[in-house]
C-alpha positions in Angstrom: 55.8 29.5 13.8 56.3 32.7 12.0 53.0 34.1 13.4 54.1 34.0 17.0 57.6 35.4 16.5 58.3 39.1 16.8 60.1 39.6 13.5 60.9 43.3 13.7 62.7 45.1 16.5 63.1 48.9 16.5 66.0 50.1 18.7 68.3 53.1 18.8 72.0 52.2 18.6 74.0 52.9 21.7 77.2 54.9 21.2 79.3 51.7 21.2 77.0 50.2 18.6 77.1 53.4 16.5 80.9 53.3 16.6 80.9 49.6 15.6 78.4 50.3 12.8 80.5 53.2 11.4 83.6 51.1 11.5 81.9 48.3 9.6 80.5 50.8 7.1 83.9 52.3 6.5 85.5 48.8 5.9 82.8 46.9 4.1 80.9 47.5 0.9 77.4 47.7 2.5 74.9 50.4 3.3 74.2 52.1 6.6 71.0 50.1 7.1 72.7 46.8 6.7 75.6 47.9 8.9 73.3 48.9 11.7 71.2 45.8 11.4 74.2 43.6 11.5 75.6 45.3 14.6 72.3 45.2 16.4 71.7 41.5 15.6 75.2 40.8 16.9 74.7 43.0 20.0 71.2 41.6 20.8 72.1 38.0 19.8 69.3 37.9 17.2 68.7 36.4 13.8 68.7 38.8 10.9 66.5 39.1 7.9 68.6 40.5 5.1 68.7 40.5 1.3 72.1 41.8 0.5 74.8 39.1 -0.4 77.7 41.1 1.0 75.7 41.8 4.2 74.8 38.1 4.5 78.4 37.1 4.3 79.4 39.7 6.9 76.6 38.8 9.2 77.6 35.1 9.0 81.2 36.0 9.7 79.9 37.5 13.0 78.1 34.2 13.7 74.7 35.7 13.1 72.0 33.4 11.8 70.5 35.0 8.7 67.3 34.6 6.7 66.9 35.9 3.2 64.1 38.3 2.6 62.6 36.1 0.0 62.7 33.0 2.2 60.6 34.9 4.8 58.1 35.8 2.2 57.8 32.1 1.0 57.6 30.9 4.6 54.7 33.3 5.2 53.0 31.9 2.0 53.6 28.3 3.1 52.0 29.1 6.5 49.1 30.7 4.8 49.8 34.1 6.2 50.2 35.6 2.7 48.2 34.6 -0.3 49.6 34.0 -3.8 48.5 37.4 -5.0 50.1 39.2 -2.0 53.4 37.4 -2.6 53.5 38.4 -6.2 52.7 42.0 -5.3 55.5 42.0 -2.6 58.0 40.5 -5.0 57.0 42.9 -7.7 57.3 45.9 -5.4 60.7 44.7 -4.1 62.0 44.5 -7.7 60.5 47.9 -8.6 62.3 49.5 -5.6 65.7 48.1 -6.6 65.8 44.8 -4.7 67.7 42.3 -6.9 66.5 38.8 -7.3 68.5 36.3 -9.3 66.4 35.0 -12.2 66.7 31.4 -10.9 65.5 32.5 -7.5 62.5 34.3 -9.1 61.7 31.2 -11.1 61.9 29.1 -7.9 59.5 31.5 -6.1 57.0 31.5 -8.9 57.1 27.7 -9.1 56.4 27.4 -5.3 53.4 29.7 -5.8 51.8 27.3 -8.3 
């Protein structure tokens, strides 16, 4: 159940994790945030919520179970944690801030809300 899980963990990277993150950053076409999140998920043996396709593929190559950002939003809607209006606002804000959603995924989300 999504309500009972701790979805967000805040942790400083150890020196070893910083080095691994910097190495990943230098060798992959991802941002610093994705790099650090992947290294922490690997180090702590956690699942990862991510919305970047390259980051997803890298995380999966490390054996990390991933969840797309949009799938978490839809899960919260299906479990009645979020209402339709809230989901639409979240998706709209994600897009406004540069989060890219394929048109077919956006249509799927909107259909699930109806």
